[in-house]
All heavy atoms as TSV, in Angstrom:
chain	resi	resn	atom	element	x	y	z
A	1	MET	N	N	0.845	-1.196	0.017
A	1	MET	CA	C	-0.025	0.027	0.004
A	1	MET	C	C	0.879	1.248	-0.008
A	1	MET	O	O	1.778	1.386	0.805
A	1	MET	CB	C	-0.896	-0.010	1.267
A	1	MET	CG	C	-1.820	1.184	1.294
A	1	MET	SD	S	-3.023	0.831	2.684
A	1	MET	CE	C	-3.077	2.452	3.331
A	2	PRO	N	N	0.637	2.160	-0.875
A	2	PRO	CA	C	1.486	3.384	-0.931
A	2	PRO	C	C	1.215	4.270	0.257
A	2	PRO	O	O	0.161	4.218	0.885
A	2	PRO	CB	C	1.020	4.089	-2.210
A	2	PRO	CG	C	-0.336	3.549	-2.487
A	2	PRO	CD	C	-0.372	2.162	-1.898
A	3	ASP	N	N	2.239	5.101	0.629
A	3	ASP	CA	C	2.081	6.023	1.712
A	3	ASP	C	C	1.061	7.089	1.258
A	3	ASP	O	O	1.027	7.495	0.128
A	3	ASP	CB	C	3.373	6.688	1.995
A	3	ASP	CG	C	4.403	5.762	2.646
A	3	ASP	OD1	O	3.915	4.745	3.269
A	3	ASP	OD2	O	5.602	5.959	2.524
A	4	ILE	N	N	0.204	7.512	2.164
A	4	ILE	CA	C	-0.851	8.470	1.887
A	4	ILE	C	C	-0.630	9.738	2.685
A	4	ILE	O	O	-0.556	9.664	3.951
A	4	ILE	CB	C	-2.238	7.882	2.162
A	4	ILE	CG1	C	-2.445	6.627	1.248
A	4	ILE	CG2	C	-3.277	8.930	1.927
A	4	ILE	CD1	C	-3.690	5.867	1.600
A	5	VAL	N	N	-0.542	10.829	1.988
A	5	VAL	CA	C	-0.467	12.117	2.685
A	5	VAL	C	C	-1.549	13.048	2.031
A	5	VAL	O	O	-1.637	13.090	0.803
A	5	VAL	CB	C	0.946	12.774	2.496
A	5	VAL	CG1	C	0.978	14.147	3.078
A	5	VAL	CG2	C	2.034	11.919	3.069
A	6	GLU	N	N	-2.323	13.703	2.857
A	6	GLU	CA	C	-3.280	14.646	2.422
A	6	GLU	C	C	-2.613	16.032	2.530
A	6	GLU	O	O	-1.968	16.260	3.555
A	6	GLU	CB	C	-4.534	14.618	3.257
A	6	GLU	CG	C	-5.303	13.297	3.221
A	6	GLU	CD	C	-6.341	13.209	4.300
A	6	GLU	OE1	O	-6.989	14.247	4.554
A	6	GLU	OE2	O	-6.565	12.134	4.847
A	7	CYS	N	N	-2.786	16.836	1.486
A	7	CYS	CA	C	-2.153	18.158	1.558
A	7	CYS	C	C	-3.033	19.251	1.003
A	7	CYS	O	O	-3.961	19.009	0.276
A	7	CYS	CB	C	-0.800	18.112	0.868
A	7	CYS	SG	S	-0.933	17.711	-0.868
A	8	HIS	N	N	-2.729	20.417	1.429
A	8	HIS	CA	C	-3.359	21.658	0.949
A	8	HIS	C	C	-2.514	22.180	-0.226
A	8	HIS	O	O	-1.281	22.264	-0.060
A	8	HIS	CB	C	-3.508	22.665	2.043
A	8	HIS	CG	C	-4.096	23.933	1.608
A	8	HIS	ND1	N	-5.454	24.077	1.389
A	8	HIS	CD2	C	-3.588	25.164	1.332
A	8	HIS	CE1	C	-5.719	25.334	1.009
A	8	HIS	NE2	N	-4.598	25.990	0.952
A	9	SER	N	N	-3.130	22.517	-1.299
A	9	SER	CA	C	-2.373	23.008	-2.478
A	9	SER	C	C	-3.036	24.309	-2.923
A	9	SER	O	O	-4.218	24.376	-3.046
A	9	SER	CB	C	-2.345	21.958	-3.563
A	9	SER	OG	O	-1.794	20.765	-3.117
A	10	GLU	N	N	-2.200	25.258	-3.325
A	10	GLU	CA	C	-2.657	26.488	-3.891
A	10	GLU	C	C	-1.981	26.676	-5.241
A	10	GLU	O	O	-2.409	26.158	-6.219
A	10	GLU	CB	C	-2.465	27.671	-2.955
A	10	GLU	CG	C	-3.378	27.638	-1.774
A	10	GLU	CD	C	-3.214	28.839	-0.901
A	10	GLU	OE1	O	-2.505	29.830	-1.272
A	10	GLU	OE2	O	-3.769	28.848	0.198
A	11	TYR	N	N	-0.848	27.343	-5.246
A	11	TYR	CA	C	-0.121	27.617	-6.445
A	11	TYR	C	C	0.459	26.327	-7.089
A	11	TYR	O	O	0.436	26.191	-8.291
A	11	TYR	CB	C	1.013	28.667	-6.166
A	11	TYR	CG	C	1.810	28.983	-7.379
A	11	TYR	CD1	C	1.270	29.708	-8.425
A	11	TYR	CD2	C	3.131	28.576	-7.502
A	11	TYR	CE1	C	1.991	29.985	-9.578
A	11	TYR	CE2	C	3.854	28.832	-8.609
A	11	TYR	CZ	C	3.338	29.556	-9.653
A	11	TYR	OH	O	4.078	29.810	-10.754
A	12	GLU	N	N	0.954	25.466	-6.308
A	12	GLU	CA	C	1.494	24.201	-6.734
A	12	GLU	C	C	1.096	23.084	-5.792
A	12	GLU	O	O	0.682	23.335	-4.662
A	12	GLU	CB	C	2.997	24.260	-6.938
A	12	GLU	CG	C	3.789	24.599	-5.718
A	12	GLU	CD	C	5.241	24.775	-5.947
A	12	GLU	OE1	O	5.637	25.248	-7.051
A	12	GLU	OE2	O	6.040	24.407	-5.071
A	13	TYR	N	N	1.233	21.822	-6.235
A	13	TYR	CA	C	0.864	20.679	-5.431
A	13	TYR	C	C	1.817	20.497	-4.203
A	13	TYR	O	O	2.992	20.833	-4.303
A	13	TYR	CB	C	0.847	19.393	-6.277
A	13	TYR	CG	C	0.429	18.200	-5.497
A	13	TYR	CD1	C	-0.898	18.037	-5.051
A	13	TYR	CD2	C	1.362	17.185	-5.160
A	13	TYR	CE1	C	-1.284	16.949	-4.352
A	13	TYR	CE2	C	0.951	16.115	-4.426
A	13	TYR	CZ	C	-0.328	16.001	-3.996
A	13	TYR	OH	O	-0.729	14.889	-3.262
A	14	ALA	N	N	1.274	19.988	-3.135
A	14	ALA	CA	C	1.983	19.611	-1.955
A	14	ALA	C	C	2.638	20.790	-1.242
A	14	ALA	O	O	3.823	20.778	-0.914
A	14	ALA	CB	C	3.006	18.544	-2.244
A	15	GLU	N	N	1.842	21.842	-1.011
A	15	GLU	CA	C	2.408	22.988	-0.318
A	15	GLU	C	C	2.334	22.847	1.179
A	15	GLU	O	O	3.210	23.328	1.889
A	15	GLU	CB	C	1.632	24.259	-0.743
A	15	GLU	CG	C	1.920	24.684	-2.142
A	15	GLU	CD	C	1.271	26.007	-2.502
A	15	GLU	OE1	O	1.833	27.063	-2.132
A	15	GLU	OE2	O	0.196	25.992	-3.138
A	16	LYS	N	N	1.305	22.176	1.670
A	16	LYS	CA	C	1.135	22.068	3.161
A	16	LYS	C	C	0.438	20.724	3.505
A	16	LYS	O	O	-0.737	20.591	3.318
A	16	LYS	CB	C	0.287	23.239	3.624
A	16	LYS	CG	C	0.068	23.193	5.114
A	16	LYS	CD	C	-0.864	24.345	5.616
A	16	LYS	CE	C	-1.074	24.139	7.163
A	16	LYS	NZ	N	-2.103	25.010	7.600
A	17	PRO	N	N	1.218	19.762	4.017
A	17	PRO	CA	C	0.584	18.508	4.415
A	17	PRO	C	C	-0.301	18.765	5.622
A	17	PRO	O	O	0.071	19.494	6.549
A	17	PRO	CB	C	1.732	17.603	4.745
A	17	PRO	CG	C	2.933	18.461	4.859
A	17	PRO	CD	C	2.633	19.736	4.160
A	18	VAL	N	N	-1.533	18.133	5.630
A	18	VAL	CA	C	-2.476	18.322	6.725
A	18	VAL	C	C	-2.779	17.029	7.449
A	18	VAL	O	O	-3.245	17.078	8.598
A	18	VAL	CB	C	-3.767	19.007	6.194
A	18	VAL	CG1	C	-3.514	20.383	5.733
A	18	VAL	CG2	C	-4.442	18.153	5.136
A	19	ALA	N	N	-2.563	15.884	6.841
A	19	ALA	CA	C	-2.783	14.587	7.485
A	19	ALA	C	C	-1.989	13.486	6.779
A	19	ALA	O	O	-1.603	13.695	5.579
A	19	ALA	CB	C	-4.269	14.266	7.496
A	20	LEU	N	N	-1.734	12.397	7.425
A	20	LEU	CA	C	-1.094	11.286	6.857
A	20	LEU	C	C	-1.712	9.988	7.380
A	20	LEU	O	O	-2.348	9.974	8.421
A	20	LEU	CB	C	0.430	11.314	7.164
A	20	LEU	CG	C	0.863	11.223	8.588
A	20	LEU	CD1	C	1.289	9.822	8.934
A	20	LEU	CD2	C	1.962	12.210	8.855
A	21	THR	N	N	-1.534	8.942	6.650
A	21	THR	CA	C	-2.001	7.603	7.087
A	21	THR	C	C	-0.767	6.792	7.434
A	21	THR	O	O	0.113	6.568	6.594
A	21	THR	CB	C	-2.854	6.911	6.000
A	21	THR	OG1	O	-3.982	7.719	5.678
A	21	THR	CG2	C	-3.337	5.543	6.414
A	22	TRP	N	N	-0.758	6.324	8.670
A	22	TRP	CA	C	0.412	5.553	9.152
A	22	TRP	C	C	-0.130	4.345	9.880
A	22	TRP	O	O	-0.927	4.422	10.805
A	22	TRP	CB	C	1.202	6.416	10.127
A	22	TRP	CG	C	2.368	5.772	10.729
A	22	TRP	CD1	C	2.506	5.276	12.001
A	22	TRP	CD2	C	3.628	5.495	10.088
A	22	TRP	NE1	N	3.766	4.736	12.182
A	22	TRP	CE2	C	4.485	4.871	11.058
A	22	TRP	CE3	C	4.107	5.744	8.818
A	22	TRP	CZ2	C	5.776	4.501	10.744
A	22	TRP	CZ3	C	5.403	5.364	8.503
A	22	TRP	CH2	C	6.233	4.734	9.461
A	23	GLN	N	N	0.307	3.183	9.442
A	23	GLN	CA	C	-0.124	1.863	9.979
A	23	GLN	C	C	-1.676	1.784	10.018
A	23	GLN	O	O	-2.251	1.354	11.016
A	23	GLN	CB	C	0.472	1.661	11.364
A	23	GLN	CG	C	2.010	1.614	11.293
A	23	GLN	CD	C	2.654	1.434	12.651
A	23	GLN	OE1	O	2.025	1.709	13.698
A	23	GLN	NE2	N	3.909	1.044	12.648
A	24	GLY	N	N	-2.319	2.233	8.962
A	24	GLY	CA	C	-3.746	2.149	8.813
A	24	GLY	C	C	-4.563	3.187	9.593
A	24	GLY	O	O	-5.760	3.128	9.536
A	25	ARG	N	N	-3.864	4.092	10.199
A	25	ARG	CA	C	-4.604	5.167	10.973
A	25	ARG	C	C	-4.301	6.506	10.355
A	25	ARG	O	O	-3.179	6.855	10.022
A	25	ARG	CB	C	-4.073	5.154	12.417
A	25	ARG	CG	C	-4.478	3.868	13.178
A	25	ARG	CD	C	-4.056	3.926	14.643
A	25	ARG	NE	N	-4.174	5.207	15.257
A	25	ARG	CZ	C	-3.233	5.701	16.057
A	25	ARG	NH1	N	-2.162	5.039	16.335
A	25	ARG	NH2	N	-3.415	6.895	16.634
A	26	ARG	N	N	-5.381	7.397	10.279
A	26	ARG	CA	C	-5.238	8.684	9.816
A	26	ARG	C	C	-4.831	9.592	10.972
A	26	ARG	O	O	-5.417	9.611	11.988
A	26	ARG	CB	C	-6.566	9.179	9.205
A	26	ARG	CG	C	-6.454	10.592	8.630
A	26	ARG	CD	C	-7.802	11.032	8.065
A	26	ARG	NE	N	-7.729	12.351	7.470
A	26	ARG	CZ	C	-7.828	13.510	8.107
A	26	ARG	NH1	N	-8.024	13.529	9.411
A	26	ARG	NH2	N	-7.739	14.644	7.452
A	27	LEU	N	N	-3.697	10.330	10.765
A	27	LEU	CA	C	-3.155	11.202	11.810
A	27	LEU	C	C	-3.164	12.626	11.288
A	27	LEU	O	O	-2.624	12.876	10.224
A	27	LEU	CB	C	-1.726	10.806	12.177
A	27	LEU	CG	C	-1.535	9.321	12.602
A	27	LEU	CD1	C	-0.044	9.007	12.731
A	27	LEU	CD2	C	-2.251	9.035	13.894
A	28	GLU	N	N	-3.763	13.534	12.015
A	28	GLU	CA	C	-3.756	14.918	11.642
A	28	GLU	C	C	-2.432	15.587	11.979
A	28	GLU	O	O	-1.857	15.339	13.053
A	28	GLU	CB	C	-4.884	15.712	12.261
A	28	GLU	CG	C	-6.238	15.247	11.731
A	28	GLU	CD	C	-7.372	16.134	12.141
A	28	GLU	OE1	O	-7.079	17.346	12.475
A	28	GLU	OE2	O	-8.511	15.695	12.103
A	29	ILE	N	N	-1.944	16.401	11.106
A	29	ILE	CA	C	-0.626	17.142	11.331
A	29	ILE	C	C	-0.970	18.425	12.085
A	29	ILE	O	O	-1.809	19.216	11.604
A	29	ILE	CB	C	0.038	17.406	10.015
A	29	ILE	CG1	C	0.460	16.076	9.409
A	29	ILE	CG2	C	1.235	18.367	10.219
A	29	ILE	CD1	C	0.972	16.182	7.964
A	30	ALA	N	N	-0.363	18.599	13.231
A	30	ALA	CA	C	-0.604	19.806	14.055
A	30	ALA	C	C	0.372	20.944	13.681
A	30	ALA	O	O	0.001	22.104	13.794
A	30	ALA	CB	C	-0.439	19.442	15.525
A	31	GLU	N	N	1.577	20.547	13.263
A	31	GLU	CA	C	2.555	21.563	12.969
A	31	GLU	C	C	3.604	21.049	11.979
A	31	GLU	O	O	4.035	19.917	12.046
A	31	GLU	CB	C	3.296	21.958	14.268
A	31	GLU	CG	C	4.310	23.072	14.101
A	31	GLU	CD	C	4.888	23.500	15.471
A	31	GLU	OE1	O	4.559	22.963	16.482
A	31	GLU	OE2	O	5.787	24.363	15.361
A	32	ILE	N	N	3.966	21.918	11.084
A	32	ILE	CA	C	5.115	21.677	10.194
A	32	ILE	C	C	6.324	22.235	10.875
A	32	ILE	O	O	6.449	23.451	11.093
A	32	ILE	CB	C	4.896	22.314	8.756
A	32	ILE	CG1	C	3.691	21.656	8.108
A	32	ILE	CG2	C	6.153	22.121	7.921
A	32	ILE	CD1	C	3.290	22.385	6.815
A	33	LEU	N	N	7.230	21.380	11.302
A	33	LEU	CA	C	8.426	21.838	12.047
A	33	LEU	C	C	9.496	22.431	11.149
A	33	LEU	O	O	10.199	23.364	11.489
A	33	LEU	CB	C	9.027	20.671	12.844
A	33	LEU	CG	C	8.018	20.004	13.822
A	33	LEU	CD1	C	8.605	18.743	14.446
A	33	LEU	CD2	C	7.578	21.016	14.904
A	34	SER	N	N	9.659	21.848	9.924
A	34	SER	CA	C	10.587	22.356	8.957
A	34	SER	C	C	10.184	21.872	7.579
A	34	SER	O	O	9.458	20.866	7.455
A	34	SER	CB	C	12.044	21.966	9.277
A	34	SER	OG	O	12.233	20.572	9.321
A	35	ARG	N	N	10.715	22.529	6.585
A	35	ARG	CA	C	10.467	22.172	5.173
A	35	ARG	C	C	11.717	22.527	4.407
A	35	ARG	O	O	12.405	23.466	4.690
A	35	ARG	CB	C	9.228	22.821	4.607
A	35	ARG	CG	C	9.315	24.290	4.499
A	35	ARG	CD	C	8.049	24.932	3.858
A	35	ARG	NE	N	6.983	25.035	4.908
A	35	ARG	CZ	C	5.724	24.887	4.619
A	35	ARG	NH1	N	5.292	24.683	3.409
A	35	ARG	NH2	N	4.810	24.929	5.589
A	36	TRP	N	N	12.001	21.673	3.397
A	36	TRP	CA	C	13.202	21.921	2.555
A	36	TRP	C	C	12.938	21.188	1.250
A	36	TRP	O	O	12.042	20.397	1.070
A	36	TRP	CB	C	14.475	21.452	3.258
A	36	TRP	CG	C	14.579	19.944	3.518
A	36	TRP	CD1	C	15.219	19.033	2.733
A	36	TRP	CD2	C	14.018	19.187	4.568
A	36	TRP	NE1	N	15.135	17.750	3.295
A	36	TRP	CE2	C	14.351	17.879	4.426
A	36	TRP	CE3	C	13.231	19.505	5.683
A	36	TRP	CZ2	C	13.976	16.869	5.260
A	36	TRP	CZ3	C	12.821	18.514	6.511
A	36	TRP	CH2	C	13.209	17.210	6.345
A	37	ARG	N	N	13.858	21.531	0.319
A	37	ARG	CA	C	13.766	20.891	-0.999
A	37	ARG	C	C	15.059	20.174	-1.294
A	37	ARG	O	O	16.129	20.629	-0.907
A	37	ARG	CB	C	13.486	21.900	-2.096
A	37	ARG	CG	C	12.093	22.478	-2.052
A	37	ARG	CD	C	11.764	23.247	-3.329
A	37	ARG	NE	N	11.776	22.391	-4.506
A	37	ARG	CZ	C	10.705	21.929	-5.120
A	37	ARG	NH1	N	9.545	22.228	-4.654
A	37	ARG	NH2	N	10.808	21.195	-6.180
A	38	ILE	N	N	14.961	19.079	-2.016
A	38	ILE	CA	C	16.088	18.389	-2.575
A	38	ILE	C	C	15.786	18.242	-4.093
A	38	ILE	O	O	14.641	18.414	-4.431
A	38	ILE	CB	C	16.393	17.041	-1.871
A	38	ILE	CG1	C	15.218	16.098	-2.004
A	38	ILE	CG2	C	16.829	17.267	-0.466
A	38	ILE	CD1	C	15.465	14.714	-1.441
A	39	PRO	N	N	16.776	17.993	-4.901
A	39	PRO	CA	C	16.433	17.866	-6.322
A	39	PRO	C	C	15.297	16.890	-6.593
A	39	PRO	O	O	15.366	15.702	-6.189
A	39	PRO	CB	C	17.728	17.422	-6.920
A	39	PRO	CG	C	18.794	17.920	-6.032
A	39	PRO	CD	C	18.220	17.842	-4.661
A	40	GLY	N	N	14.201	17.404	-7.150
A	40	GLY	CA	C	13.048	16.557	-7.504
A	40	GLY	C	C	12.135	16.203	-6.367
A	40	GLY	O	O	11.206	15.373	-6.515
A	41	ALA	N	N	12.262	16.819	-5.214
A	41	ALA	CA	C	11.380	16.417	-4.087
A	41	ALA	C	C	11.219	17.599	-3.055
A	41	ALA	O	O	12.033	18.471	-2.937
A	41	ALA	CB	C	12.010	15.252	-3.306
A	42	LYS	N	N	10.026	17.552	-2.471
A	42	LYS	CA	C	9.730	18.470	-1.344
A	42	LYS	C	C	9.772	17.637	-0.083
A	42	LYS	O	O	9.250	16.457	-0.071
A	42	LYS	CB	C	8.306	19.050	-1.500
A	42	LYS	CG	C	8.180	19.938	-2.732
A	42	LYS	CD	C	6.766	20.448	-2.804
A	42	LYS	CE	C	6.594	21.268	-4.085
A	42	LYS	NZ	N	5.245	21.790	-4.246
A	43	CYS	N	N	10.312	18.201	0.957
A	43	CYS	CA	C	10.443	17.454	2.222
A	43	CYS	C	C	9.896	18.256	3.401
A	43	CYS	O	O	10.020	19.482	3.407
A	43	CYS	CB	C	11.919	17.157	2.482
A	43	CYS	SG	S	12.813	16.463	1.098
A	44	PHE	N	N	9.303	17.533	4.344
A	44	PHE	CA	C	8.685	18.171	5.495
A	44	PHE	C	C	9.022	17.335	6.755
A	44	PHE	O	O	8.942	16.132	6.700
A	44	PHE	CB	C	7.142	18.240	5.375
A	44	PHE	CG	C	6.676	18.893	4.115
A	44	PHE	CD1	C	6.494	18.269	2.946
A	44	PHE	CD2	C	6.383	20.257	4.155
A	44	PHE	CE1	C	6.030	18.853	1.793
A	44	PHE	CE2	C	5.937	20.910	3.056
A	44	PHE	CZ	C	5.752	20.196	1.826
A	45	ARG	N	N	9.255	18.018	7.838
A	45	ARG	CA	C	9.334	17.377	9.166
A	45	ARG	C	C	8.117	17.880	9.890
A	45	ARG	O	O	7.940	19.119	10.062
A	45	ARG	CB	C	10.588	17.713	9.876
A	45	ARG	CG	C	10.787	16.972	11.199
A	45	ARG	CD	C	12.182	17.288	11.748
A	45	ARG	NE	N	12.325	16.633	13.020
A	45	ARG	CZ	C	12.884	15.409	13.156
A	45	ARG	NH1	N	13.316	14.766	12.120
A	45	ARG	NH2	N	12.977	14.842	14.392
A	46	VAL	N	N	7.196	16.956	10.299
A	46	VAL	CA	C	5.933	17.374	10.887
A	46	VAL	C	C	5.699	16.701	12.276
A	46	VAL	O	O	6.340	15.673	12.607
A	46	VAL	CB	C	4.780	16.990	9.959
A	46	VAL	CG1	C	4.914	17.727	8.590
A	46	VAL	CG2	C	4.635	15.504	9.778
A	47	GLU	N	N	4.818	17.330	12.993
A	47	GLU	CA	C	4.369	16.741	14.239
A	47	GLU	C	C	2.890	16.539	14.218
A	47	GLU	O	O	2.126	17.433	13.820
A	47	GLU	CB	C	4.774	17.696	15.454
A	47	GLU	CG	C	4.370	17.104	16.772
A	47	GLU	CD	C	4.838	17.985	17.962
A	47	GLU	OE1	O	5.472	19.028	17.695
A	47	GLU	OE2	O	4.536	17.595	19.104
A	48	THR	N	N	2.393	15.390	14.652
A	48	THR	CA	C	0.982	15.073	14.586
A	48	THR	C	C	0.316	15.667	15.879
A	48	THR	O	O	0.994	16.071	16.836
A	48	THR	CB	C	0.732	13.581	14.534
A	48	THR	OG1	O	1.151	12.988	15.756
A	48	THR	CG2	C	1.383	12.918	13.330
A	49	ALA	N	N	-1.004	15.633	15.869
A	49	ALA	CA	C	-1.735	16.123	17.033
A	49	ALA	C	C	-1.394	15.308	18.269
A	49	ALA	O	O	-1.474	15.826	19.410
A	49	ALA	CB	C	-3.226	16.129	16.782
A	50	ALA	N	N	-1.003	14.063	18.093
A	50	ALA	CA	C	-0.642	13.165	19.235
A	50	ALA	C	C	0.844	13.301	19.617
A	50	ALA	O	O	1.326	12.596	20.489
A	50	ALA	CB	C	-0.912	11.728	18.863
A	51	GLY	N	N	1.555	14.169	18.935
A	51	GLY	CA	C	2.986	14.416	19.292
A	51	GLY	C	C	4.019	13.530	18.598
A	51	GLY	O	O	5.137	13.597	18.898
A	52	GLN	N	N	3.592	12.775	17.631
A	52	GLN	CA	C	4.494	11.928	16.838
A	52	GLN	C	C	5.214	12.755	15.776
A	52	GLN	O	O	4.610	13.663	15.215
A	52	GLN	CB	C	3.770	10.803	16.165
A	52	GLN	CG	C	3.135	9.819	17.114
A	52	GLN	CD	C	2.198	8.897	16.404
A	52	GLN	OE1	O	1.087	9.282	15.984
A	52	GLN	NE2	N	2.596	7.610	16.212
A	53	ILE	N	N	6.469	12.450	15.541
A	53	ILE	CA	C	7.265	13.188	14.525
A	53	ILE	C	C	7.424	12.279	13.319
A	53	ILE	O	O	7.768	11.073	13.499
A	53	ILE	CB	C	8.654	13.565	15.093
A	53	ILE	CG1	C	8.530	14.352	16.396
A	53	ILE	CG2	C	9.514	14.314	14.043
A	53	ILE	CD1	C	7.878	15.764	16.206
A	54	PHE	N	N	7.261	12.857	12.153
A	54	PHE	CA	C	7.407	12.164	10.854
A	54	PHE	C	C	8.185	13.050	9.867
A	54	PHE	O	O	8.104	14.296	9.974
A	54	PHE	CB	C	6.068	11.820	10.268
A	54	PHE	CG	C	5.307	10.757	11.009
A	54	PHE	CD1	C	4.389	11.117	11.977
A	54	PHE	CD2	C	5.471	9.416	10.746
A	54	PHE	CE1	C	3.664	10.162	12.695
A	54	PHE	CE2	C	4.743	8.472	11.435
A	54	PHE	CZ	C	3.848	8.829	12.408
A	55	GLU	N	N	8.884	12.394	8.994
A	55	GLU	CA	C	9.401	13.127	7.813
A	55	GLU	C	C	8.717	12.616	6.575
A	55	GLU	O	O	8.533	11.439	6.356
A	55	GLU	CB	C	10.950	12.818	7.741
A	55	GLU	CG	C	11.708	13.476	8.840
A	55	GLU	CD	C	13.222	13.293	8.723
A	55	GLU	OE1	O	13.665	12.373	8.009
A	55	GLU	OE2	O	13.924	13.995	9.461
A	56	LEU	N	N	8.244	13.569	5.793
A	56	LEU	CA	C	7.446	13.343	4.620
A	56	LEU	C	C	8.291	13.814	3.410
A	56	LEU	O	O	8.833	14.880	3.410
A	56	LEU	CB	C	6.148	14.123	4.647
A	56	LEU	CG	C	5.292	13.992	5.927
A	56	LEU	CD1	C	4.071	14.890	5.763
A	56	LEU	CD2	C	4.933	12.547	6.164
A	57	PHE	N	N	8.293	12.932	2.342
A	57	PHE	CA	C	9.048	13.258	1.164
A	57	PHE	C	C	8.099	13.069	-0.036
A	57	PHE	O	O	7.524	12.014	-0.201
A	57	PHE	CB	C	10.250	12.337	0.990
A	57	PHE	CG	C	11.213	12.390	2.133
A	57	PHE	CD1	C	11.072	11.526	3.253
A	57	PHE	CD2	C	12.216	13.329	2.197
A	57	PHE	CE1	C	11.953	11.591	4.301
A	57	PHE	CE2	C	13.083	13.389	3.222
A	57	PHE	CZ	C	13.006	12.557	4.333
A	58	TYR	N	N	7.920	14.135	-0.819
A	58	TYR	CA	C	7.098	14.038	-2.015
A	58	TYR	C	C	7.995	14.088	-3.231
A	58	TYR	O	O	8.623	15.071	-3.519
A	58	TYR	CB	C	6.107	15.215	-2.077
A	58	TYR	CG	C	5.362	15.229	-3.375
A	58	TYR	CD1	C	4.457	14.177	-3.670
A	58	TYR	CD2	C	5.491	16.207	-4.320
A	58	TYR	CE1	C	3.770	14.164	-4.887
A	58	TYR	CE2	C	4.817	16.208	-5.515
A	58	TYR	CZ	C	3.980	15.132	-5.805
A	58	TYR	OH	O	3.379	15.128	-6.976
A	59	GLY	N	N	8.091	12.959	-3.941
A	59	GLY	CA	C	8.913	12.842	-5.161
A	59	GLY	C	C	8.097	13.382	-6.306
A	59	GLY	O	O	7.067	12.744	-6.745
A	60	GLU	N	N	8.465	14.455	-6.854
A	60	GLU	CA	C	7.717	15.157	-7.936
A	60	GLU	C	C	7.710	14.344	-9.263
A	60	GLU	O	O	6.705	14.296	-9.953
A	60	GLU	CB	C	8.209	16.552	-8.153
A	60	GLU	CG	C	8.026	17.413	-6.920
A	60	GLU	CD	C	8.786	18.756	-6.967
A	60	GLU	OE1	O	9.945	18.712	-7.337
A	60	GLU	OE2	O	8.170	19.735	-6.658
A	61	LEU	N	N	8.844	13.697	-9.573
A	61	LEU	CA	C	8.970	12.945	-10.814
A	61	LEU	C	C	7.961	11.820	-10.886
A	61	LEU	O	O	7.286	11.591	-11.886
A	61	LEU	CB	C	10.374	12.449	-10.958
A	61	LEU	CG	C	10.661	11.695	-12.273
A	61	LEU	CD1	C	10.465	12.573	-13.497
A	61	LEU	CD2	C	12.032	11.191	-12.288
A	62	TYR	N	N	7.771	11.097	-9.831
A	62	TYR	CA	C	6.899	9.903	-9.819
A	62	TYR	C	C	5.564	10.198	-9.086
A	62	TYR	O	O	4.769	9.278	-8.966
A	62	TYR	CB	C	7.598	8.699	-9.168
A	62	TYR	CG	C	8.779	8.312	-9.946
A	62	TYR	CD1	C	10.068	8.568	-9.485
A	62	TYR	CD2	C	8.686	7.638	-11.169
A	62	TYR	CE1	C	11.206	8.184	-10.219
A	62	TYR	CE2	C	9.775	7.285	-11.900
A	62	TYR	CZ	C	11.036	7.557	-11.464
A	62	TYR	OH	O	12.152	7.232	-12.171
A	63	ASP	N	N	5.353	11.436	-8.641
A	63	ASP	CA	C	4.091	11.807	-7.948
A	63	ASP	C	C	3.843	10.797	-6.811
A	63	ASP	O	O	2.821	10.122	-6.735
A	63	ASP	CB	C	2.957	11.824	-8.929
A	63	ASP	CG	C	1.669	12.397	-8.332
A	63	ASP	OD1	O	1.727	13.159	-7.362
A	63	ASP	OD2	O	0.561	11.959	-8.762
A	64	GLU	N	N	4.844	10.715	-5.894
A	64	GLU	CA	C	4.747	9.673	-4.876
A	64	GLU	C	C	5.275	10.211	-3.581
A	64	GLU	O	O	6.257	10.902	-3.495
A	64	GLU	CB	C	5.678	8.526	-5.288
A	64	GLU	CG	C	5.739	7.358	-4.353
A	64	GLU	CD	C	6.615	6.256	-4.948
A	64	GLU	OE1	O	7.866	6.326	-4.716
A	64	GLU	OE2	O	6.114	5.405	-5.620
A	65	TRP	N	N	4.531	9.874	-2.436
A	65	TRP	CA	C	4.899	10.263	-1.102
A	65	TRP	C	C	5.643	9.147	-0.439
A	65	TRP	O	O	5.331	7.958	-0.658
A	65	TRP	CB	C	3.636	10.585	-0.275
A	65	TRP	CG	C	3.082	11.912	-0.549
A	65	TRP	CD1	C	1.997	12.157	-1.402
A	65	TRP	CD2	C	3.421	13.157	-0.006
A	65	TRP	NE1	N	1.691	13.527	-1.413
A	65	TRP	CE2	C	2.530	14.185	-0.570
A	65	TRP	CE3	C	4.432	13.589	0.857
A	65	TRP	CZ2	C	2.650	15.484	-0.226
A	65	TRP	CZ3	C	4.483	14.893	1.221
A	65	TRP	CH2	C	3.609	15.835	0.669
A	66	ARG	N	N	6.534	9.470	0.426
A	66	ARG	CA	C	7.222	8.512	1.339
A	66	ARG	C	C	7.110	9.091	2.766
A	66	ARG	O	O	7.296	10.332	2.958
A	66	ARG	CB	C	8.674	8.300	0.960
A	66	ARG	CG	C	8.826	7.522	-0.292
A	66	ARG	CD	C	10.153	6.809	-0.278
A	66	ARG	NE	N	10.202	5.954	-1.453
A	66	ARG	CZ	C	11.286	5.730	-2.169
A	66	ARG	NH1	N	12.379	6.282	-1.823
A	66	ARG	NH2	N	11.212	4.919	-3.201
A	67	ILE	N	N	6.865	8.228	3.699
A	67	ILE	CA	C	6.754	8.643	5.087
A	67	ILE	C	C	7.810	7.897	5.921
A	67	ILE	O	O	7.868	6.655	5.801
A	67	ILE	CB	C	5.344	8.338	5.636
A	67	ILE	CG1	C	4.278	9.028	4.817
A	67	ILE	CG2	C	5.261	8.687	7.101
A	67	ILE	CD1	C	2.828	8.645	5.158
A	68	ASN	N	N	8.559	8.566	6.705
A	68	ASN	CA	C	9.547	7.974	7.620
A	68	ASN	C	C	9.263	8.475	9.053
A	68	ASN	O	O	8.903	9.629	9.197
A	68	ASN	CB	C	11.010	8.366	7.213
A	68	ASN	CG	C	11.379	7.762	5.907
A	68	ASN	OD1	O	10.993	6.722	5.532
A	68	ASN	ND2	N	12.261	8.529	5.222
A	69	GLN	N	N	9.453	7.566	9.983
A	69	GLN	CA	C	9.381	8.015	11.354
A	69	GLN	C	C	10.774	7.878	11.931
A	69	GLN	O	O	11.270	6.781	12.141
A	69	GLN	CB	C	8.378	7.093	12.132
A	69	GLN	CG	C	8.109	7.649	13.516
A	69	GLN	CD	C	7.037	6.785	14.217
A	69	GLN	OE1	O	6.927	5.635	14.041
A	69	GLN	NE2	N	6.235	7.516	15.000
A	70	PRO	N	N	11.411	9.031	12.177
A	70	PRO	CA	C	12.830	9.023	12.662
A	70	PRO	C	C	12.949	8.475	14.076
A	70	PRO	O	O	12.032	8.313	14.755
A	70	PRO	CB	C	13.204	10.463	12.569
A	70	PRO	CG	C	12.000	11.259	12.476
A	70	PRO	CD	C	10.901	10.393	12.017
């Protein structure tokens, strides 16, 4: 099953992640702690409403999200 991230988009896709699905559970994102770009991807470090930290990577070339829990 692919990683699922819901995001808010205005000018371009994946501007602000608002929720993610992790281990079959939908988790709302309370805060974006940091954001950065690498070639071909947007990256976010986020904290959920429950206090969990995740790193989200959106690969623009393949239109694909990856979720890591550091």
